[in-house]
N, C-alpha and C positions, 0 to 999 in steps of 0.2 A: 242416616247421618254417618256416612263412611269417613273415617279418620283413623288411619292406622299409623302408629309410630314405630320406626325401626331405629335402634341405637347400636353403636359399636364403640367398645373401649372401656378402660376402667371407669367406674362411677364418677369420679371427680372430673374427668376430662372426656366424657362420652360425647360422641357426636351424633346427631339425630337427623333423619329425614321424616317427612310426614307424606304419607301416600293418601291423597284426596281430602277434601275438606267440605263436606256435604250437609245438607239439611234435611229436616223431616216435616211432615205436616202433623200438627197437633189435632187431637180430637176434641170437638166442641163440648162433648158431654163432661170430659174431665178436666178440660182447661178452657173454661168459657172466656171468650174474647181473644184467644190466642190462635194465630194462623200458623205460625212456623216455629220449629225448634231448631236450635243449633247445638252442637257438642260443646260441652265445657272443656276447653283446651288449657285449663289453668296450669297443668303439670308442665306442659311444654312452653307456654308463655313464660313461666318462671325461669326457663332454661333457653330462652330464645337466642342467646348469644352462641349457643351450640347447635342451632338448627341451621342445617346447610341448605336445605331446600324443600319445597313442596311439589311432589309429582302428582299429576293429574292423569288418571287411567283414561277417563272419558268424560263427555260433557252432560251427563244427567244431573238433574238438580241434587239428588242424594249423594252426588260425588263432588259437585262444585258450588251448591247453593250458599254455603256459609263463608265462601272465600272473601267476598266484598266486606262482609261484617268482621271476619276474624283477622284479615291480613294486616291491618294497621296495628294489631297487638303482636304480630309474629314477625312482619318485615323480613321475611325470607324470600329469595327468588323463586318464582313459580315456572315449573317446566310443564308444557302441554303441547299436544299436537296443534296443527294450524286450525282445524275445525273446532276444538275445544277452546283455543286461545281466542279465536274470532267470536265465539259465543259467549265467552266471559266478558270480551270487551264490549259487544253489543248490549248484553244485559246490564253491564256495570254503567254504561252511559245512560240508561234509563232511571237510574237512582241519583237523587240530588246529592251532591257532596261525596260521591264515590271516590275512593282513593285512586291514585295513580299506581297500579300494581306493577311491580317489576316481572315481566314476562319473557321467557325464552321459549320459542318454538322448537319442538322436537319432532323429527320425521319418525313415522313408524318404522321400527327396526333399528333405530339409532341407538349407538352405545356410547357413553360418556361417563365421566367420573365426578363425584362429590366427595372429597376427603377420602375416608377408607372405603367408600362404596364405589364399585363399578357398576353402573346401571344400564340396562338394556330394555328398550321398549318392545314388547313382543305383540304384534298384531293379533287380535282375536275377533271372532264374529260376535256381534251383539246388535241390539236394536237402535244403534246410534252410530254414525260413521266414526272412523278412526279410534275404535276402542283397543285398549292394550292391556295385556298383562305386564308386570314389571319384574324382571329378573335382577336381583341384588346380589352381586358377588362381593365377598369379604374374604380376609384372610382366614376366617373360620368357616367358610363354606358358602354355598349358593342357596339363597331363598328365592322362590317364585311366589309372587303375589298376584293371583289370577285376575283381580278385578272382576267385573261382570263379564261372562262368556257363554258361549253355546257352540255346538258343532252344527254347521249348516253347509252342506255342499254346494248350495245355489242360493246365496243370500241376496241376490239382485243388486245390491249395492254395498259397498264396504268390503272388508277383509274376510277371508276364511281364517279359522283356527287351524293353523298348519301342523299336521302330524309330524312332518319332518322336523320342523323347529322344536317342537316340544320332545320329541324322541331325542334330538340332539342334546338338549338341556338335561334330559334323564341320563344319557350316556356320559356327559360331563360329570354328573353326580349332583343330585339335589338333596340338600340337607333338610329343607322343609318346604312343603307346599302349604300355602295359606290360600284357602280355596272357597269360592262362592258356594253357599248352601241352599239357596233360594227354592230350588226345584227338587231336592233331594228325596222328597216324600213321593215323587211321581216315578213310576216305573217307564221303561222303554226310552225313546229318543224323541226330542221335539220335531215336529214337521218343520218344513223349510219355509222360509219367507217366500220363495217363488210359488209354493202352493197356495199361499194367501193371495197373492198377486192374481193368480188363475181364478180363484174363487170371486174376488172383488170384480174382475172383469165380467165374469158371467152374470153376477148379480145386478151390476150397473147396466149392462146390456139388456137384461130382461125386464128392468123396471120400467113401468108404463108412464110415471110422473116424475117428480122431483126426487132426488136422492141427497141425503145428507150423510156424511161420514164424520164420525168423531174417533180421534185417536190420540195418542200421546203426541204432543207438538214436536217432540224431539226425534221422532221416528221418521227420518227422511226417506228411508226405503218404502215405508207405507205411503207416505205422501206422494212418492213417485209412482207407486203402483196405482193409486187412486187416479193420478193425473193421466197415466197411460191408459187406464181403463176408460176414462171420460174421453179422452182423444178418440179412441177406437169406436166408442158409441156415438161420436159427434156431439159431445157435450162440452160446455164450458166449465171451468173450475173456479168457484169463488171462495176465496179464503176469508174466514171469520174468526178473529182472536188475535190479540197482540203477541202472546207467546209463539203462536204459529208463524205470525209475520216475521218475527225475529229470526226464527230458524230457517225459514224459506229464504230470507235475505242473505244468510250466511251461505247456505247450500248453493244458491245460485251463483254467488260470487266464487265458490270453490269448485264449480263444475258438475255438482251432484244432480242438477236438474237440467244439464244441457239436453238440447233436442225437444224440449217441451215448450209450448207457447206460454207467454206470460199469463199469471193467474188474474182474475178479476177481483175487484174490491167488493165489499159488502153492499156498497151504494149502487153497484151494477146489477145485483140480484134481481130486483123487480122488473128489469127491462128484458130479461132472458126468458125464452119461452119455458113452460112448465116441464116439458120433456127434454129440454137441452140444457140442463143445469146439474152440476154436482157441487154441493157445498161442503167444504172441509171446515169443521168447527172444533174449537177447544171446548173442554168440559166433560171429558170421558169419565171423570171420576166424581161427577155430580157437584163440582165447585159451584157455589150459589151466584158468584158473579161472572162465571165464564159464559161463553156464547150459547152453549146448548141449554143451559138452565133458563136463560132469558127467552129464548125461542120457545121452550116448553111452557113458560109462564105467559106467553104473548107479550113480553116486554121489550123484545128487541126492536130497534127503530128501523131496521133493514130487512130482517129476515123473518119470513113466516112459512109455516108449513099447514097443509090442510090434509082432509081425509084423503086416502089413497096414496099419499106421499111415503117415502120409505126412509128410515133412519138406520144406519149400520153402525153398531158399536164395534169398532175394530180395535178392541182393547180388553184388558183384563182388569176386573174391578179390584182395586188394592184392598185388602182386609181393612175393616174400619169404615170404609166408604159404601157399604152395600145400601144402607138406608137412603142416602142421598141419590144414589144412581137409580135405585128403584123408584123413588118418588118422581124422577125425571121420566122414566120409562112409562110409569102409570099415567102420568099426565099427558103423554104423547099417545098412549093407546086410547085413552079417553076421547081423544080428537079424531080417532079412526086412522091414525098413522101406523104403517106397518113397521114392525121392529125386528131387526135381524142382530143377534148376538153370537158369541162363539158356542152358545148351546144349541144354535140352530144350524150353523154352518162354519166351516174353517175360515173365519174372518179375522182371526188373530193368532199369533203363535208367541209364546214367551221368548225372551232374549237370555234366559238362564237355562242351565243344563239340567236334564232328567238324569235318573241312574245310569241308563245306558251309556250316556255321554260321560259321565263322571268316571264310570268304569274303564272307559278308554283313555282318560286323562291319567288316571292312576297307573294304567298299563304303560303308557308312554313315559311317564316322569319317574316312576319308581322312588318316591321320596322316603327318606328315612324317618321323617317326622311329618304328621299331618296336623293342621290347625284349622278346623272348620271356622268359617267366617261368613259374615253377610247373611244373616237369618235370625229367626227367632229361636227361643229355647228349643222347641220341638225339632226344627231343622237343625240345629247344632248337635242336639243329641243323636239324631238319625244319621248325620254325617259322620259323627265319630264312630259309631257302630259300623257303618259302611266302610270307612277307612280301615278299621280293624279287620274286616272281612277281606280286605284286598291284600292283606299281609303287611301293612305298614307297621313298623316295629314300635313307634311311639305315637301316641295320639294326645294332643293337649286340648283340653276343654277349657277355653279362655272365655271370660265375659267382659263387658266394658270395664276398662280400668285395670285388667289383669296384666301384670308385668311378667313376662315369660322370658327365661334364659334358654335359648336354642343351642348355644354352643359358647365355650367348650364344654365337654362332658355331655351327660344325658340331659335332655330338656326338663325343666321344672319351673313350677310357678314360684317366683321369688317375692312378689309383692302385690298389693292391690293399691294403686295409686288413685288420686282424685279423678273422677270422672263422672258424667251426668249430662244434665240438659240445661240449656238456656232457652228462654222463651222470648220471642219477638213479640211484644206488646205495643201496638201502634208504631210509634217511631223510637221506641227505646227497647234495650234488651235487659231482661230480668232474670235472676236465678230461678231455678225451678222451686225452690223453698220460699219465694218470695210470699209474703202474707196476702198479697192481692188475689191469688188464685184460690185458696181455701175460702177467703171471704166471699168471692163471686160465687162459688159453688153454694155456699150457705144461702146467699142472696136468692140464687136460682131455686133452692128447695124451700124457703119459707119466707121469702120477702123481707121488707123493712118497714118499720114504723118510725116516723120522725116527730118530735114533739119539741116545740118552743114555749117556754114558760117565762113570763116577766114577774120580777120580784123587786120590791123596794129594799132600802137598807135595814129596815126593821124586821125583814123576813115576811113581810105580807105580800100576798099575790095580787098583781094588778091585771085585771081584765081576765079573759078566758084563755086557757091554753090553746096554741095553734097545733092541730094535729094533721099528718099527711101519712098515708100508707100506700105502699106499692107492692103488688104481688100477693096480696091477701084476698081471700074469698069475700064476696059482699055480704053473705047471710050464714048464720050458724044453722045447725041442724034443726033447731026449733024455729027458725025463721027470723031470729033477731039480727039486726045490723051489727056487723063486727066493729064498725066504727064506734057505735054506742058502747060496745063492751070496753073498748080502749078508753073513751071518755069517762066512763064509770070507774075504771081502775085508776085513772089519774086523780080524779076527784077524791075518790075514797083514800087513796094513799097520802094526798095532801092533807086531808082532814086529820089523819092520824099522826102527823109529824109534830114533834114538839117544837117550841119557838127556838130552841137552841139549834136544832137540826135545820130549821128553815133558814137560819143565817149563814149556813154552809152550802153554797151552791153545789159543790161536788157531792156532797151527801144527798142532797135533793135529787140530783141527776141519777145517781146510782138507785136510790129507792124507787123513783118512778119507773125507771126501766125495768127493775125486777118486778114491780107489780104489774106492768103491762105484759110481760112475758109470762107470768104465771097465770094471769087471767085468761089470756089466749091459749095457753096450753089446756086449761081446763075445759074450754068450749070448742077448741079446735084440734088439739092433739099436737100442735106444733109450736115452737118458740121462734119467732122471727128475730132478725137483728133489730136492735132498738137504739135509736140515737136521741138522747134527751139533752136539750141545751137550756140552761138557766140564764136569762139576760137581767143583769141588774139596771134598774131605772131610778 
């Protein structure tokens, strides 16, 4: 959920720019029913009259995914390259009621001004076209926000991270480098995207039957590599998945897939010979509704794989998605399908820099201040130690919500402002502390018992209580039915209530709920949620 604010000027008249506005994917275990997370941008929403613009470094979801949701609360002009702007527009059109975002296209390498900020888009190599670092010049110094980057001498598609450009910035004098930390724990340098293309071409050529490749939908270079490998092997490419369709549409419009034949739709798959097809599928992260999961479960209407076919995972499993991805792999293996991952061959490289690449970046830029960004606590701590080892004078360890003064004077943490997460729950957005989330976790842990009791005005019970339970075991350890335990607890509680208490529906509801929870704890060891309703008749 990348969203970095840069401010300049006295506090009462400070002007701001926002770099990126991304989303994250929630974990079902901790946030049941929640798929997406957005950053809580309350701090800048309260100051939106001083927000001069939103700068998009590149079009990955963790950098643009919250824009449609958050823009109506910010109402600031958005600056993005043509590819990012086109992908935002294509994605936005698929959402009902999406706002009309004020968008300005920025050419890579372009320099322009917003208030006190002189801004330059600096092309870098990454796993999506038109990725950029952002150089922010102010009267107090130059800050370089790298965004996502790596060094790749032969990226096959997109920009190189130019040594000359970053050396020139370093010679100009960089006050602070705010730098990607994602791969700082890995030594050496990342392999090139061209090496992955060579590996994919070999595997596809040598495959006797169908080949399916799953990768991040936004990785146009990888999509092109698969398509070129298929063409060389005399195979047709079938694209399966809406996210990939959107990216391919934009990539074709902008010329990134020039020279390649049109791809086939999923409906064409069954008409192509088994040894003449390569399927490009979404779902590399185990998403349950994506194409690959449906194929693994034999629920896709158009795509099927059989024993002897091959699936290539041309992707890295994002931490937290391991169980979902492994479940798909295991389901495919049980069908006799051959699996190739980056553990078997060079079918994926990261778009982020390892230590060797980071060392070069610090050598080129020579910043006075380092601010590790874009990573978990382990990555940020490792990056801070690494930056000190490169001789950086000041290293600031900032967390979400940390307000850092970079200049004038020595850098220091000045405050911790409101920051956090918002959750997309169906069609609404709720705060992270909304009671719905802990209540769902409780329901997932111990279920719920619902009871309806009819009473007349004299406090007499009419008929039998209606009881329903969800998520509870059927039998106790001794073999008794748990529903009978609930019934007995209700009847025993009712018999013990005085006539005065019976005339108070709220008191009856509370007493019955406590009795049920206590009885179930005694025989089960858990206390479910309990909802009791007294109906006066």
